[in-house]
MDTraj code that builds the backbone (N, CA, C; nanometers):
import mdtraj as md
import numpy as np

residues = "MET LEU ASP ASP PHE ASP LYS ILE GLN PHE ASP VAL VAL ASP GLY TYR GLN CYS GLU THR LEU ASP SER ILE LEU LYS PHE LYS ARG LYS MET GLY ARG PRO LYS ASP LEU VAL ASP ILE LYS ASN ILE GLU GLU TYR VAL SER LEU THR THR GLU".split()
xyz = np.array([
    [-2.9181, -0.6459, 1.5165],
    [-3.0482, -0.6132, 1.5736],
    [-3.1213, -0.5092, 1.4900],
    [-3.0481, -0.4134, 1.4337],
    [-3.1136, -0.3103, 1.3558],
    [-3.1778, -0.3664, 1.2300],
    [-3.1310, -0.4828, 1.1835],
    [-3.1914, -0.5452, 1.0661],
    [-3.3371, -0.5824, 1.0915],
    [-3.3721, -0.6057, 1.2181],
    [-3.5080, -0.6449, 1.2542],
    [-3.5975, -0.5253, 1.2831],
    [-3.5458, -0.4027, 1.2673],
    [-3.6223, -0.2834, 1.3029],
    [-3.7538, -0.2754, 1.2281],
    [-3.7549, -0.3196, 1.1016],
    [-3.8783, -0.3129, 1.0236],
    [-3.9811, -0.4166, 1.0664],
    [-3.9428, -0.5089, 1.1546],
    [-4.0337, -0.6130, 1.2015],
    [-4.0979, -0.5789, 1.3364],
    [-4.0610, -0.4647, 1.3915],
    [-4.1180, -0.4237, 1.5194],
    [-4.2661, -0.3930, 1.4999],
    [-4.3487, -0.4416, 1.5929],
    [-4.4931, -0.4216, 1.5846],
    [-4.5348, -0.3143, 1.6846],
    [-4.6283, -0.2302, 1.6424],
    [-4.6753, -0.1221, 1.7272],
    [-4.8266, -0.1257, 1.7392],
    [-4.8747, -0.0793, 1.8524],
    [-5.0159, -0.0538, 1.8750],
    [-5.0289, 0.0945, 1.9081],
    [-5.1479, 0.1474, 1.8960],
    [-5.1726, 0.2842, 1.9388],
    [-5.2548, 0.2768, 2.0674],
    [-5.2002, 0.3355, 2.1726],
    [-5.2642, 0.3337, 2.3045],
    [-5.2832, 0.4782, 2.3478],
    [-5.4071, 0.5172, 2.3687],
    [-5.4396, 0.6544, 2.4084],
    [-5.3730, 0.7576, 2.3168],
    [-5.3665, 0.7256, 2.1883],
    [-5.3110, 0.8186, 2.0920],
    [-5.1595, 0.8132, 2.0762],
    [-5.0928, 0.7246, 2.1498],
    [-4.9474, 0.7130, 2.1422],
    [-4.9091, 0.5797, 2.0794],
    [-4.8099, 0.5833, 1.9929],
    [-4.7604, 0.4612, 1.9307],
    [-4.6683, 0.3907, 2.0298],
    [-4.6991, 0.2637, 2.0610],
    [-4.6237, 0.1853, 2.1589],
    [-4.5868, 0.0502, 2.0987],
    [-4.4659, 0.0053, 2.1251],
    [-4.4241, -0.1264, 2.0792],
    [-4.5061, -0.2324, 2.1519],
    [-4.5503, -0.3362, 2.0810],
    [-4.6308, -0.4409, 2.1445],
    [-4.5453, -0.5234, 2.2406],
    [-4.6095, -0.5806, 2.3399],
    [-4.5373, -0.6660, 2.4347],
    [-4.4774, -0.7870, 2.3635],
    [-4.5472, -0.8382, 2.2638],
    [-4.4948, -0.9507, 2.1873],
    [-4.3643, -0.9125, 2.1167],
    [-4.3614, -0.7948, 2.0598],
    [-4.2415, -0.7464, 1.9914],
    [-4.1268, -0.7261, 2.0907],
    [-4.1586, -0.6720, 2.2066],
    [-4.0570, -0.6523, 2.3111],
    [-4.0027, -0.7865, 2.3579],
    [-4.0919, -0.8836, 2.3772],
    [-4.0478, -1.0169, 2.4206],
    [-3.9546, -1.0812, 2.3189],
    [-3.9869, -1.0704, 2.1915],
    [-3.9010, -1.1275, 2.0873],
    [-3.7619, -1.0662, 2.0928],
    [-3.7555, -0.9352, 2.1077],
    [-3.6284, -0.8655, 2.1149],
    [-3.5481, -0.9098, 2.2373],
    [-3.6141, -0.9153, 2.3516],
    [-3.5444, -0.9496, 2.4749],
    [-3.4988, -1.0958, 2.4754],
    [-3.5781, -1.1831, 2.4180],
    [-3.5363, -1.3240, 2.4071],
    [-3.4132, -1.3361, 2.3169],
    [-3.4112, -1.2587, 2.2106],
    [-3.2986, -1.2624, 2.1189],
    [-3.1717, -1.2081, 2.1856],
    [-3.1847, -1.1021, 2.2642],
    [-3.0692, -1.0433, 2.3316],
    [-3.0178, -1.1337, 2.4432],
    [-3.1086, -1.1865, 2.5253],
    [-3.0741, -1.2824, 2.6288],
    [-2.9849, -1.2315, 2.7410],
    [-2.9775, -1.1022, 2.7616],
    [-2.8976, -1.0454, 2.8703],
    [-2.9664, -1.0742, 3.0037],
    [-2.8895, -1.0764, 3.1132],
    [-2.9516, -1.1018, 3.2446],
    [-3.0688, -1.0084, 3.2741],
    [-3.0547, -0.8802, 3.2413],
    [-3.1654, -0.7872, 3.2675],
    [-3.2863, -0.8198, 3.1800],
    [-3.2621, -0.8720, 3.0597],
    [-3.3727, -0.9105, 2.9724],
    [-3.4471, -1.0303, 3.0277],
    [-3.3753, -1.1241, 3.0872],
    [-3.4396, -1.2433, 3.1435],
    [-3.5370, -1.2053, 3.2539],
    [-3.5005, -1.1054, 3.3337],
    [-3.5910, -1.0559, 3.4392],
    [-3.7135, -0.9909, 3.3754],
    [-3.6899, -0.9087, 3.2733],
    [-3.8010, -0.8424, 3.2041],
    [-3.8942, -0.9436, 3.1384],
    [-3.8367, -1.0469, 3.0761],
    [-3.9169, -1.1509, 3.0112],
    [-4.0101, -1.2157, 3.1127],
    [-3.9565, -1.2508, 3.2279],
    [-4.0374, -1.3129, 3.3334],
    [-4.1517, -1.2198, 3.3747],
    [-4.1200, -1.0927, 3.3943],
    [-4.2218, -0.9961, 3.4376],
    [-4.3281, -0.9731, 3.3310],
    [-4.2875, -0.9607, 3.2059],
    [-4.3840, -0.9392, 3.0979],
    [-4.4731, -1.0618, 3.0815],
    [-4.4152, -1.1808, 3.0841],
    [-4.4961, -1.3034, 3.0719],
    [-4.5945, -1.3169, 3.1863],
    [-4.5516, -1.2813, 3.3070],
    [-4.6416, -1.2858, 3.4233],
    [-4.7565, -1.1857, 3.4053],
    [-4.7259, -1.0653, 3.3604],
    [-4.8277, -0.9645, 3.3369],
    [-4.9284, -1.0106, 3.2318],
    [-4.8775, -1.0636, 3.1212],
    [-4.9649, -1.1107, 3.0135],
    [-5.0555, -1.2230, 3.0625],
    [-5.0019, -1.3153, 3.1403],
    [-5.0834, -1.4251, 3.1897],
    [-5.1940, -1.3756, 3.2829],
    [-5.1664, -1.2712, 3.3585],
    [-5.2668, -1.2165, 3.4499],
    [-5.3747, -1.1365, 3.3770],
    [-5.3386, -1.0760, 3.2647],
    [-5.4347, -0.9896, 3.1940],
    [-5.5134, -1.0632, 3.0870],
    [-5.4755, -1.1877, 3.0573],
    [-5.5466, -1.2628, 2.9530],
    [-5.6343, -1.3730, 3.0091],
    [-5.6450, -1.3799, 3.1393],
    [-5.7281, -1.4858, 3.1996],
    [-5.8739, -1.4467, 3.1991],
])
top = md.Topology()
chain = top.add_chain()
for i, resn in enumerate(residues, 1):
    res = top.add_residue(resn, chain, resSeq=i)
    for name in ("N", "CA", "C"):
        top.add_atom(name, md.element.get_by_symbol(name[0]), res)
traj = md.Trajectory(xyz[None], top)
């Protein structure tokens, strides 16, 4: 996983550097742990609600 560290994408939000939701989703899909599957569902639901 650390090999992909240089591929993490960041945005600046209110002056703070934050990992993008897309980058978080890629990481969580790759890990595939039960807790990640819940997070993936929640993030995808949030994105769908905010992009309509």
